[in-house]
N, C-alpha and C positions, 0 to 999 in steps of 0.2 A: 813343538820345533820344525812341525811340516810348512807352515809357514813363515818360519827362520829362513829355511833350507830355499824357498821361495823368491825369498827377498835376496838371498846371497845369486842367487841364479839370475833375477837380473841385474845385479851389480855388476856381474860376472859376465852379462850379456852388453853392457853399454860400456865396459872397459873395454872388452874384444870390439866390439864395434868401434868404438871411438880411437882406439892403436889400429886397426884395420883399414879404415881412413885415411887416417894420418901415414901410413905408409903408402898407399896408392898417391896424396898428394906430394908427399918426396918423390914419387916416381917422377909424377910431375915437374915437379919443381928443379931434378935435375936433367930436362932436356928429354925424358924417354916417352914415348905414344905408347900410351893405355889401351887394350884391348877394351878390359870394360872401366866402366868410372868410377873414382875412388869408393863411392859406396857401396857398392856390391862388394869391393874387396871387405868393407867392415863388416857387411851381413855377412859374406862367406863364413868370415872368420867366428863371429858370434855365435853362429850357427853350428861352427864344429865343438865350439864351448859349451854350448848348452845341451844340444841330442846328450852325449854321453853323462849329463847330469842326471838329464831326465828320465834315461834309461834306467840309472843308480834308482832312482827313486822309487820308481813304479818295483823291480822286484826286492827294494828294503820293503815296503808299505807291504805285503802278506810277509816276508819272511820276521819283520822284528816282532810282531807281538807273539810269535810262537815262541821265539828264543826266550824273549822274557815270560811267559808263561811259563817254560818248561825249567829255566831257572829257578822261578819262584817254589813252584811244586815242587822241584829236588832238594827246595834245603826246608821244606819241611819234615818235622819228626815224624816216623815211620805211625806213631799213635794217633796223628792229625792228617795224613795221609788219605786223600778224601775216594771212597770209593764210588761213586756215582756219577753223572755230569752232574746233576745240580749242587754235590757239596763240593765237588771241581770250582764251579762258579765262584760258591759264595765265599771258599779257602780265598783264591784269587781276590776278590771284590774287598774282603778285609784286608790282606796284604798292601793290596791298592791305597787303600785309606791311610793305614798307619803309615804308610812312604811319604804320603802327601800332607799327613798330617792331620786330615777331618775326621780317623779313628772315633766313637761316640764312647769315653771309658776305657778303659786300662785294659791294652790287649795281653794275649798271654805270652808264654817265652816263645814259642814256636811259630806263632802270628810275627812277632815282633823280629826273628830271623829272618822268614820269607819275605818279611819288608823289605831287610835290610838287602837281599838278593833281588828284590823286583829293583828297588833302585836303581844300584849296582849296573844289572842287566839294562834297565833301560839308560841309562848314561853312556855302556860299552855300547847299542845300538844306535844311540842319536852321533857318539862319537865316530861308529865306520862308516853312518851317512856322509858327513862333514868331510871327513879323511879321503875316501871313494868318490864322493862327487866334485872334490878340488883337486884330486887326481886325474880324473876323469876331462875335466875342463883344462885342467895342464898340460893331461897329451893330446886333446884336439888342438889345443894354444901351442902348441910345438909342429904338429903336421901341417895345422894351418900357415903356419908362418913361413915354414920352409917353403910352402907354394906360390907364395907371393913374391911375385914378377912382376914388370911392364908387359909381359906379352902373356899373362896369366889369366886365362877365360874365367874371369869372376863372376859372370852374369851367367854363363853358362852353367855354372856348379855349382854355385846358389842356387838356381833353378829346376835343377836337377836333385839336389835333395831337398828342394821344399817338394820336387814331385812324388819321390820316394816317403815322406813325411805325411800328404796328402795322400797316396796309396793308402800306409800303415794304418791312417786314420779310417778308414774307408773298411778296413779289412776289420779291425778291432767293432765297430760298431754292425759289423756283419756277425761277426762271431759273437757276441754279445746276444744279439736276437737270436742267433742259435741255440747259443745257451741257456738261454732263456726259454724258447721252444722246447727243449731237449728237456728240462728240469721240471717244468712242468707235465709233460706227455709221459715221464718216467715215474710221477705219482698219480697221474692219470691213469697208469697201465694198475699200478697197482690198487687204487679203489675198484675198478674193473674184476682185479682177480677176488676182490670180495662180493662186489654188485655187479649182476647183468647187465651188459652196454645197454640190450636193446630193452631190457624195464627202465634205464638212464634215460636213454633219450626218448620214448614212445610211452614213459609208464604220465600216469593223467592225475596223481595224487603226491605231494609233498610233503613228508612230517619225517625232519632228520635226527628227531629226538631216541639218542640210542644210551644203554647202559654203559656207562663206562669199563664199572667191577661188573666179576659173575656174581657178588652178591647184594647188587642193587637189584632194584626192578624198576625199569625200564620197558618203553618200543623197543623193536627191534629196527625199525627207523627204514623209513619207505622216501626213496630217492627217484622219484617222476619227474623230471624235468620241465616236462611240457606246460604243467602253470606258469615257472618263472619267465619261460621263453614267453609264454602267451600274455605275461602283463609286461616284459620290456618291451615287446612290439606295439603294446595298446599307449605304453606310454608315448613312445617315442613318434608313434603315427598323431597322437595327440601335439606333442610338442613342434612335428614339422608343419602340421597344420595351422601353425601360429605364425611360427619363426619363417617357414617361408613365403608366403605371402609377403609379410609384411619384411623381411629381410629386402625382399627381391623389388618389390614396389619400392620401399624406400632408395633405394642403391640407382633403380631409376631416375626416381628425383633428383636425387643430389646430384649425379650425371648429367641429366639430361636437362633439367630442368630448372633447377636452383641455381640462384646465381653467387656468383663468387664470394659472397658475405654472408649471404646463409651457410652455402657450402662449410664455411671455413667452423661456422658453428654447429649447425647440425652435426656434421662426422664427428667430434669429437665428442657430443656429448651424449651419441647411440652407442659411441665404444665403452664410455664410462662404463656399460652393464657387464662387459665382460673382465671388467675388473669387481667386480663386489663380490664377494666370498658366495660360493655357492651354499654354505650355514644360513648367510643371511636370506639368499633367497627362500634357503626352508623356513625358518621362522618366517617371511612372509607366508608363505603356504599354509604353514600349519595354522598362525592367530588369526590369518584376515580372511586368504581366499577359499579353504576348505572351507569354515562356519559361513560364509556369505553363500557356498554354492548351495550348503546345507540348508541354511533357510531359507534360499529361490525354491529350492526343490521340494522343500516339504509344504512351502506353500501353492506350490503346485499340485500336489498330492504326489509327489516322485516320495519313492522313500531310499535318502543317501545318507550313505556312510559316513561314519565322520572323517575319518581317509579315502580319499576319493584317487582313482585316479585321472580324474578329471583335475583336481588342484596343483598336483602333480604336474601334470601334463600341460596344464597351461602358463604355470609360472614357469618350468624348466623352457618352456617354446619364447617365453621372454627372453630367458637369459640367456639362448643360443641365438638371438634377433642379430648380435653383431657380427657374428658368424658367418651369417649369409650376406649382413648388407655392406660388409666393408671387403670381403675378397669380390661380391658380384659389384660392387662400385667400380674398382678397381681394374677388373675385366671388361668392363662395360667402357672403360676410359680410354683401357686400352684399344680399344677398336679405331682404326685407321680415320682418319676426320675424312678423306678424300671419298671413303665408303657413301657416308652421310650426303656429302656434298654430291654425288653421283645422281642420291636418290632426291634429291631437293631438286639437281637438274633436272628429272624427270616427271619433275609435279607433285612428286607423293608429301603431302603435311608429313608434320613433324612424328605424331602417333605413327603413321603408317611409316615412316622409317625405322623406328625402334622397335614396332611390330615383324615387319618382314626383312629388317635390315642388320641393324645393331644387333639383337637379343638372336638370333641366329648364327651372327659372327660370338658373338660370345657363348653362346651355347656352353661349350665345353669346361669352360673356365665356373659357369653358374652352376653345373654340373658336380663340377670339384669343390664348389662352396657347401651345395647341398650334403653332398658325399663326407664333409668334414663336421656340418653338425649334425649330423644323424650318427658319427661315432661318438662326439659329444655327448647328445643324449644318453645313448646305449651305457655309458662309459659311467654316467651320474649316478649318484650315489647318496648323498648325503639330503637331496629335495624328496628323494623315493621313502628316503627311511621316515621325514619327519611329518609327509603327506599323504603317503600311498598308505602304509604301515609296512610289518613284516608277516600279513597272512599270504599263504600262497592257495590263493582261488583262481580255479581254473576257469574263467568267464570276460569276455568283451564289452561288458557292461560299466562303461565309466563313472557308472556311480556308486561301485563298489570298489572296496580295498583289496590292492594287489598290490605284488612284488615286483621284484628284480634280480635278475641273476647276480648284479651286482652286490645288491644288497644282502642277499643270501650269503656269498663269498664273504663278507664283511664281518657277518654275526656268525657265521661259521669260526671262524679266525680272530674272533675276537675273545684277549682270557687265557687262561691255561690251558690248549688242549691237547688230548692226547694224539700225535701226528700215527698212531697205529690200526685208527679207529675209521670207520667208513666215514663215520658223520664229519670228521676233518676232511679226510681225503677226497669229499665230494667236493669241496671247493673248490680245487684242482682240475676236479674232471668238470666243472662248470665253466672254469676260467680258460681249459681248453675248445672247450665250445665255441666259447664265447670268440676264441682268438679267429678260430675259421668263419663264423658267422661274419664281424668285422672284415675276414679278410673276402670273403664273398663278394661285400658290398664296394670293396675295394676293386675289384675285379670286373664287375659291372658299370663301374665309373669309368673305367680304362676303355670298358670296351665301347661305352657312349662317347668316348672324348676321342677317341682313335676315329670312329667313325665320322663323327659331324666336325674334325677338324679338318680347319680351312688355313692356309698359306697363304696372306696376304705380301706385299711388295711394299 
């Protein structure tokens, strides 16, 4: 239904635009002098028609499912009334399957009645969406049509409406970020109510296994996060030791030394790495790189784990090379040619110009590229799961198995979990601390950028 409604929005927008533009052209044909071009009359009228429809859709999306669920549950007989959330979801799923004709077997009479209520409520919700959307579009069309006149400032009005829409979108983005932070914060506070925050931040042992029920035998759980952040830092440093130099040198070559023909081939080929799924990199690390490192280490008399931080870090570094090379290449190319010409005029060689003129001028952008790559490395999960393991070892030996924060978050939240236990809530605490870790990296990058930014004419 939503897809159909979007098609309706497009059709209404095109029709309103065509009508508004034709009205503007009619004013010109009648000898009137327009303040704005006819196309702005069309854009203004189309905007007034589309915005109410989008508002109706935004309000309908969260309300309609609740209305359908309420109608469905109300139609159930008393003996089938759900007592728990799990039963409620099961009843709704059965009614939905019966209504769609996808139920396997013969449903009972109560479920059949609920399915009829589900189908009726869903039809009512869809009709309501269409009626309210078309009514809003009609109201916008009537209001906009009355405004159309030869002296109407259609361009100014359209730009004002566009500005309001952009501000609203920015506000939604900000509110979404704030909502995410607070949702994680509340769960983190629930975790710290069960486990001391200082033991979490400074504890040296990570063992989140706990007993879910009182009759089960299990550990009490130890949630010292230092081994996780140590593993995250270790793998991130190994990855950046690969991606930083290789990506930066590749960018320097493509922007300063490569011919246009070589650049046209090398840059897309290098950026293909960014499009490879991370699970493919994980398979490569687990099946090729990790055994190779283990065999080489054993031949040298070293003890190498089958899953090591070195294997995960090397493959992750290869994966994030495009993040450094592509952005650094764009930044280096943005350095004005006049700076290079001035350096050459002073007798500097190409390498001296790159080292003393081009790279200092492009330093803020290069730092931003490196910080983006670091954030990507910190947030990677699949490669670490497949190549570095799940063991929370506190070590800086790259030949041993380690784990990262994101891997543990994934492990803690996979499957059916009890969200009132410290084990599950610890995932939110890890995410909250990781948020501040990446925020600190961004603040450092901003300070470096502000310190070394230079303005060029």
